[in-house]
VMD Tcl script that draws the C-alpha trace (Angstrom):
set ca {
  {92.89 160.27 126.70}
  {92.55 158.76 123.08}
  {95.05 155.82 124.17}
  {93.63 155.39 127.51}
  {90.00 155.37 126.07}
  {91.44 152.54 123.25}
  {93.05 150.33 125.67}
  {90.45 150.56 127.96}
  {87.58 149.30 125.16}
  {90.05 146.81 124.34}
  {90.42 145.08 127.33}
  {86.96 145.90 127.78}
  {86.45 143.39 124.90}
  {88.87 140.91 126.01}
  {87.07 139.91 129.50}
  {83.60 140.45 127.82}
  {84.58 138.14 124.52}
  {87.06 135.52 126.31}
  {85.00 134.32 129.21}
  {87.04 133.39 132.13}
  {90.63 133.08 131.40}
  {92.62 130.16 133.04}
  {96.02 130.67 134.99}
  {98.78 129.25 132.08}
  {100.34 126.68 133.35}
  {104.41 125.52 132.66}
  {107.47 126.44 131.69}
  {108.16 129.63 130.13}
  {109.71 133.06 129.67}
  {108.17 136.30 131.54}
  {108.69 139.99 131.85}
  {107.27 143.33 132.40}
  {107.60 146.61 134.01}
  {106.42 148.14 137.19}
  {105.39 151.66 137.97}
  {105.31 153.43 141.33}
  {106.06 154.88 144.67}
  {109.50 154.98 146.31}
  {109.30 155.68 150.01}
  {112.11 155.78 152.57}
  {111.30 154.63 156.18}
  {112.99 157.45 157.80}
  {115.40 158.97 155.84}
  {114.36 162.41 156.40}
  {114.60 161.87 160.21}
  {118.26 160.53 159.89}
  {118.67 163.80 157.74}
  {117.39 165.86 160.52}
  {119.42 164.35 163.72}
  {122.47 166.05 161.56}
  {120.73 169.28 160.49}
  {117.91 171.87 161.08}
  {115.86 170.93 158.63}
  {113.89 173.43 156.23}
  {112.03 170.82 154.08}
  {112.12 167.20 153.32}
  {110.65 164.50 150.87}
  {110.85 161.11 151.37}
  {109.03 159.60 148.69}
  {109.61 159.37 144.87}
  {108.41 158.22 141.61}
  {110.16 154.87 140.82}
  {110.09 152.05 138.07}
  {111.27 148.42 137.79}
  {111.46 146.16 134.62}
  {112.18 142.28 135.01}
  {112.49 139.26 132.97}
  {112.08 135.65 134.48}
  {111.38 131.90 133.64}
  {109.06 130.39 135.59}
  {109.89 126.29 135.86}
  {106.41 125.61 136.61}
  {103.11 127.22 137.43}
  {103.96 128.27 141.03}
  {108.12 128.72 140.54}
  {109.92 131.01 138.86}
  {113.84 132.82 138.74}
  {113.74 136.36 137.71}
  {116.07 139.63 136.86}
  {115.40 143.03 137.50}
  {116.44 146.36 137.72}
  {115.03 149.08 139.72}
  {115.10 152.72 139.54}
  {113.90 154.03 143.10}
  {114.09 157.50 142.19}
  {115.40 160.70 144.08}
  {115.00 162.16 147.77}
  {115.17 165.66 148.44}
  {116.34 167.94 151.47}
  {117.07 171.42 152.11}
  {118.77 172.14 155.48}
  {119.73 175.29 157.44}
  {123.63 175.17 158.13}
  {126.24 178.40 159.35}
  {126.62 178.92 155.47}
  {122.95 179.45 154.79}
  {120.15 177.01 152.92}
  {121.74 173.94 151.32}
  {119.95 171.54 148.95}
  {120.78 167.75 149.46}
  {119.46 164.75 147.21}
  {120.25 161.19 147.14}
  {119.27 159.14 144.26}
  {120.07 155.20 143.37}
  {118.61 151.88 141.96}
  {120.30 148.75 141.11}
  {120.18 145.05 139.77}
  {118.38 142.16 141.57}
  {118.29 138.75 141.41}
  {115.33 136.59 143.46}
  {112.84 133.52 143.06}
  {108.96 133.91 143.14}
  {106.41 131.63 144.33}
  {103.06 131.89 142.58}
  {99.78 130.35 144.48}
  {96.53 130.57 142.77}
  {93.76 131.97 144.50}
  {90.77 132.04 142.18}
  {90.17 131.28 138.49}
  {92.43 134.61 136.97}
  {93.83 135.43 140.02}
  {96.98 134.58 141.69}
  {99.23 135.81 144.44}
  {102.80 135.81 145.32}
  {105.80 136.36 147.17}
  {109.50 137.00 146.04}
  {112.75 136.96 147.63}
  {116.58 137.63 146.54}
  {119.44 139.77 146.89}
  {119.46 143.38 145.42}
  {122.92 145.00 144.35}
  {122.16 148.60 145.24}
  {123.83 152.17 144.12}
  {123.25 155.46 145.65}
  {124.95 158.75 144.67}
  {124.41 161.75 147.36}
  {124.96 165.38 146.55}
  {124.57 168.61 148.15}
  {124.43 172.49 146.55}
  {127.43 172.75 148.89}
  {129.52 170.53 146.50}
  {129.54 167.51 148.79}
  {129.36 164.52 146.61}
  {129.25 160.56 147.88}
  {128.61 157.08 145.81}
  {128.36 153.79 147.39}
  {127.04 150.12 146.33}
  {126.66 147.17 148.08}
  {124.18 143.93 147.87}
  {121.36 143.10 150.51}
  {118.06 141.58 150.80}
  {115.13 141.80 148.91}
  {111.43 140.41 149.30}
  {108.08 141.10 148.33}
  {104.36 140.42 148.12}
  {101.68 141.07 145.48}
  {98.72 139.88 143.53}
  {97.88 139.92 139.74}
  {95.14 139.44 137.62}
  {95.05 137.40 134.25}
  {93.41 139.94 131.64}
  {94.32 136.77 128.97}
  {96.48 133.89 129.28}
  {99.79 136.07 128.27}
  {98.83 139.47 129.75}
  {98.73 139.87 133.44}
  {97.91 142.84 135.38}
  {99.02 143.39 139.11}
  {99.93 145.30 141.88}
  {102.99 144.27 144.14}
  {105.08 145.79 147.43}
  {108.80 145.35 147.65}
  {111.03 145.73 150.26}
  {114.94 146.88 149.84}
  {116.79 146.66 152.94}
  {119.60 148.44 153.76}
  {120.32 150.58 150.99}
  {123.10 153.20 151.12}
  {125.86 153.88 153.61}
  {124.99 155.42 157.11}
  {127.62 157.53 157.46}
  {128.15 158.97 153.81}
  {125.16 158.94 151.88}
  {122.52 157.84 154.36}
  {121.07 154.38 154.58}
  {117.52 153.19 154.88}
  {115.00 150.55 154.17}
  {113.25 151.55 150.56}
  {109.50 150.13 150.55}
  {108.49 150.24 146.43}
  {104.70 150.26 145.87}
  {103.62 149.47 142.07}
  {101.51 148.59 139.70}
  {102.75 145.98 137.36}
  {102.39 144.70 133.47}
  {103.56 141.07 132.55}
  {103.59 139.43 129.60}
  {103.88 135.59 129.73}
  {105.19 133.19 127.35}
}
mol new
graphics top color blue
foreach p $ca { graphics top sphere $p radius 0.5 }
foreach p [lrange $ca 0 end-1] q [lrange $ca 1 end] { graphics top cylinder $p $q radius 0.2 }
display resetview
């Protein structure tokens, strides 16, 4: 609680004392972290087609770290690692209740286009390729691991707390994660809060 109050005071002082913070232009490194929620669009529906499902949770906490380089105020290239978290289900089989889970993550490489909207706010869009890895297992002894590359894309906005520190919100879509016959396959939506530092 004390850390939260201190951080709030620092941010308030920065905003009150610094006046308008213009968006920084030019080349330079940037990087940061994201924390949010991963949602599988129809993972539980796929599972329930195969087994009578007692419980299923399509959502999980996810995280992302990224590092990039901007060639101008509007264009950058980035690399990322994203952890999706875990999807859990409990199904009923002839042998009784079985718990199943799938978790994954992977590496991505993409382009980002930034569009200034206000003096301290910008919108952005990203697109690239994502190398995912998924592991599925069950209490009945089943285990499968798969990996492949598929497209990713996203939209979001950021607010300049200072020329170097930006806070944002982002939605990202990771297409066709997983294998339909072994781990299950789904489009994953990752909605997050982003903390970014710029050189």
